[in-house]
C-alpha positions as CSV (number, residue, x, y, z in Angstrom):
1,M,-1.9,-21.8,8.1
2,E,-1.5,-18.0,8.9
3,N,-4.4,-16.3,8.8
4,I,-4.7,-12.6,7.6
5,T,-5.9,-11.1,10.8
6,D,-3.0,-12.6,12.6
7,R,-0.7,-9.8,11.0
8,K,-2.1,-6.2,12.1
9,D,-0.6,-2.9,11.9
10,H,-0.8,-0.7,14.5
11,D,-0.3,2.6,12.7
12,T,-2.9,4.9,11.9
13,L,-4.7,5.1,8.6
14,G,-2.9,8.0,7.7
15,G,0.4,6.6,8.5
16,R,-0.1,3.8,6.4
17,I,-0.8,6.0,3.7
18,Q,2.3,8.4,4.4
19,R,4.9,4.8,4.5
20,S,3.5,3.6,1.2
21,R,3.8,6.4,-0.5
22,E,7.1,7.2,0.9
23,T,7.9,3.4,0.1
24,L,7.2,4.0,-3.8
25,G,9.5,7.2,-3.4
26,M,6.5,9.1,-4.5
27,A,6.0,13.0,-3.5
28,T,2.6,13.6,-1.7
29,A,1.8,16.4,-4.9
30,E,2.3,13.6,-7.3
31,L,0.1,11.2,-5.5
32,A,-2.7,13.7,-5.0
33,G,-2.3,14.7,-8.8
34,R,-2.8,11.1,-9.8
35,L,-5.9,10.2,-7.4
36,G,-7.3,13.6,-8.2
37,V,-7.0,15.2,-5.0
38,K,-5.2,18.5,-3.8
39,P,-1.8,17.9,-1.9
40,E,-3.7,19.7,1.3
41,T,-6.0,17.2,1.0
42,M,-3.6,14.4,0.9
43,R,-1.5,16.2,3.9
44,G,-4.9,16.0,5.9
45,W,-5.3,12.4,5.5
46,E,-1.7,11.6,6.0
47,R,-2.0,13.6,9.4
48,D,-5.3,11.8,10.0
49,R,-7.1,15.0,10.2
50,A,-9.8,13.7,7.8
51,E,-10.3,10.1,5.8
52,P,-10.7,9.6,2.1
53,R,-13.8,8.6,1.2
54,A,-14.5,4.8,0.1
55,N,-13.7,5.4,-4.1
56,K,-10.8,7.3,-3.2
57,L,-9.5,4.6,-0.4
58,I,-10.0,1.8,-3.1
59,T,-8.4,4.0,-5.9
60,L,-5.6,5.1,-3.3
61,A,-4.8,1.5,-2.5
62,G,-4.3,0.3,-6.0
63,I,-1.6,3.2,-6.9
64,L,0.1,2.2,-3.5
65,G,0.3,-1.2,-4.5
66,V,-1.0,-2.3,-1.5
67,S,-4.4,-4.1,-0.3
68,P,-7.3,-1.9,1.1
69,A,-7.9,-4.3,3.9
70,W,-4.4,-3.3,4.9
71,L,-4.6,0.4,4.0
72,I,-8.0,0.6,6.0
73,G,-7.3,-1.7,8.8
74,G,-3.6,-2.6,8.9
75,Y,-4.5,-6.0,8.2
76,G,-2.2,-8.2,6.0
77,A,1.0,-7.5,4.5
78,A,2.3,-3.9,4.5
79,P,4.6,-2.7,1.2
80,E,8.1,-3.8,1.6
81,E,10.3,-1.3,3.8
82,D,13.3,-1.6,1.1
83,P,14.0,2.3,0.6
84,A,12.7,3.9,-1.9
85,P,14.1,3.5,-6.0
86,G,15.9,6.7,-7.0
87,P,14.7,8.9,-9.6
88,D,16.6,6.5,-12.4
89,H,13.4,4.8,-14.3
90,A,15.3,1.4,-14.4
91,D,15.4,1.1,-10.4
92,R,12.0,2.2,-10.2
93,L,10.6,-0.4,-12.5
94,A,13.1,-3.1,-10.9
95,A,11.5,-2.2,-7.2
96,L,8.2,-2.6,-8.8
97,R,8.9,-5.6,-10.2
98,S,10.0,-6.9,-6.8
99,R,7.0,-5.8,-5.1
100,R,4.9,-7.5,-8.3
101,D,7.1,-11.0,-7.7
102,S,6.5,-11.0,-4.0
103,I,2.8,-10.4,-4.3
104,D,2.8,-13.5,-6.7
105,R,4.1,-15.3,-4.2
106,E,1.7,-14.2,-1.4
107,I,-1.2,-15.1,-3.8
108,A,-0.1,-18.5,-4.5
109,R,0.7,-19.3,-1.1
110,L,-2.6,-18.2,-0.2
111,E,-4.3,-19.9,-2.4
112,K,-2.5,-23.5,-1.7
113,G,-3.7,-22.7,1.8
114,E,-7.2,-22.5,0.7
115,A,-7.0,-25.2,-1.6
116,A,-6.3,-27.1,1.5
117,P,-8.9,-29.4,3.0
118,G,-10.4,-27.2,5.9
């Protein structure tokens, strides 16, 4: 069974924030608005000039659809590197459903591994 620490993303916190945002096709200002911070603050995080507080990190992970462990330390699965969906609502919805299905499969795989005798 693969351990979560077996997969490590060696990018920085800021790099992971930016990649996740771009994967969703979201603008910096849009993400900042959803998180309740200024776009300048978001740019500072993405450039590793500052780090978000814990409560913002958890909310940020939820908005970006990634685990806090991956966002903070690069452990676990990265967001799929598919091209960002276009502005069309149906395309974006299909991309999000695909990501959800992928996450559901990963959860099922991990649950099977946890259920197996150690």
